[in-house]
C-alpha positions, 0 to 999 in steps of 0.5 A: 257392815262397818261401823262409822266412827268418825272421830277415828278417821278425821287426821288424814294419814299416808298410805304406808306404802314405804316407812319411812314415808315419802313425807320424810325424804330429804336432799341429805340423801343421794346417790353416794348413799344409793350406790352404797346400799347397791353395791351391798345388795344380796338374795333376790330383788325386783325392778320398777321401771317408770314410763312417765307418759299418757295419751290424755292426762287425767284430772285426778291423777297424782302421778309424776306424768305427761302427755305422750303427743310430742315423740322427740320427748318420749324417745329422748326419754327412753334413750335416758332410761336405757342410760340409767340401766345400764348405770344402775347394772353396772354397781348391781351384784351379779348374783342379786336374782331380780324375780320381778319386774313391774312397768308404772306411770303414767301409762306404759302402753303411751310408748310405742309396742317396739319400744316396750319390747326393746326395754324388756330386753335391755332390762333383761340382759342388764340384769340377772333375772331368771324367769322374772314376772313381769307385771305392767299397768295399762290405759284401756285408751291406748291398748292397740292389738299391736300393744297385746301382740307385744304383751304376748311375745313377752310372756306377761302374766299380770296386768292392771287396767286404769277403769276408774269407774264405767259411769260415763258421766262420772268420766266426764267429771274427771276427764277419764273418757273410755266407753265399756266396749273400749274396756270389754275389748281390752279385757279380750285382748290381754286374755287372748294375750295370755295375762292369767291375773288381770286388775281392775283399779276402781275409785268411790268418792268421786264428784256426783258420784252415787252408791248406785254407781260405785255398786254397778262399776264393781259389778261390771268388773266382776261380770268381766272376769277381774282376778283383783280389784283395787278400791280406792277412794279419791284423795282430792288434794288440789294445792298439791296437785294442780291439775285437781282443781278441774274437778268440781269440789263442791260435788264431791262425797262427804265423809260418811258417804266415802265411808259408806261407799267402801262399806258397801263396795266391800261387802259387794265384793266379799258376796261375789267370793272374792277375798279382802286384801288389806284394806282396799284390794280385793282377789279371787281366791285362786289368785296368787294375791288372794293366797298370799294373804291367806297364808300370811305371805303378803307384802306392801311396797309402793305398787301397794299389795302384793306377793313380791317376797322380795325386801329390795325393789330398784326403781328406774326412770324419773321419780322412781323410788328404789327401797333397799334395806339401809336406805329409800332413794328416790330418782330426779323428779324433773325430767329434764334434768333426769335426762341431763344427769343421764346423758352425763353418765351420772345416776340420779337419786336425789332424795331419800331416807336412812332406815335405822334399826327403829324405822325397820322395827316399826316398818314390819309393825306397820306392814303387818297391821296392813297386811295381815291386821296383826303385830306383835308389839314390844313392850316399849313400844306399847307404852309409847303408844298406849295413849294413842291408841286407846280411842281405837281399843275403845271403839272395839276396831282392834283389841290386844290378844297377849302382846299381839294387836289385832284389827277386827274384821270391822276395823279395817277401815281404821287400819291406816289409823291405826298404823299411824299410831306407830309412826314417830313422824307423824304430826298428826296435823296432815294437811298434805296427806289424803283421807283415811277412807 
């Protein structure tokens, strides 16, 4: 069981799916910076495609998404996305191999299967994609047999189901009603379609949620054969996400209960034979994600922990983020403006951050701490962080072994807070960020 040190978790911190983080993005970085970095791209890269639609909008969700009810809006968005793919591919060196394609959202299965098949065909024609590994995020509520057939026909090997919780009352409390038999049906369809690695997204810290309900959802995910489980703490930030105002904040578990939920969930999944991956993911020993964690090949990007070794990711679609060696850039976040720009044959990056050599060094330290719980710290950097790191060293949640900073097994819930000591951008007042656990 992890030991609770509330003073070490008091300050909200980023999730560090990039460094510098999105909080440092500005409109001083845009199309010209993106094109320059893109034209210099070499080696391997990955694609991320954003589909900003869902059947219904869940109250907890912080994604850039909207309801898919208006077909004309979906069609016009896909037309814009197709044009962006063409515009970006024209500026991408042909020697670059794209080894992975990830579809996220929103819910990619909010569009029609035939539209998705056409999108995959366009991507594989526009970019050099020798045998790409394709992954997709799915909403069980809109996973039809037609969609399963499309997934099987394309050969998608990895899928992630947005389950969140199996508790009916909790589902009502967060605006995500999906009966258990619906999730079971989705699992059967995906397995029959050839999906080999299936992830369940689950949450703790929901309004009115009990420890028993957290464990029940985890056990049901295990029983359904989830190869991967991501156990996230719900981030309640209604000042940033207006739809979260529908959630009863007075019923949210307190900080100690959240910590205990994360700790109990960790122990339950370890007992079930899962390998801990980073601080909030778990995978069966034979899954590629677990193998990457065990062999020191784990990475982290905007999709979370990944075994994808590509250092560059091209983001396509409204608000999608591209990570390139020199810059991180984000596409236009407003769907109407995104469509307007592509209709004028214009690329859509509108903000971002340039990555200095120091940024890249710190990014490696932060990624190594989060992925492998160990990083070599240069003497100058150690002197910089000595004072802020001292409370974590004194609590025993991390320690120096020569030049290496090592996070203890019981220090996993403090990993993000420890990583934040190496982030010079962080003012550490953090009211815009989510809870550290």
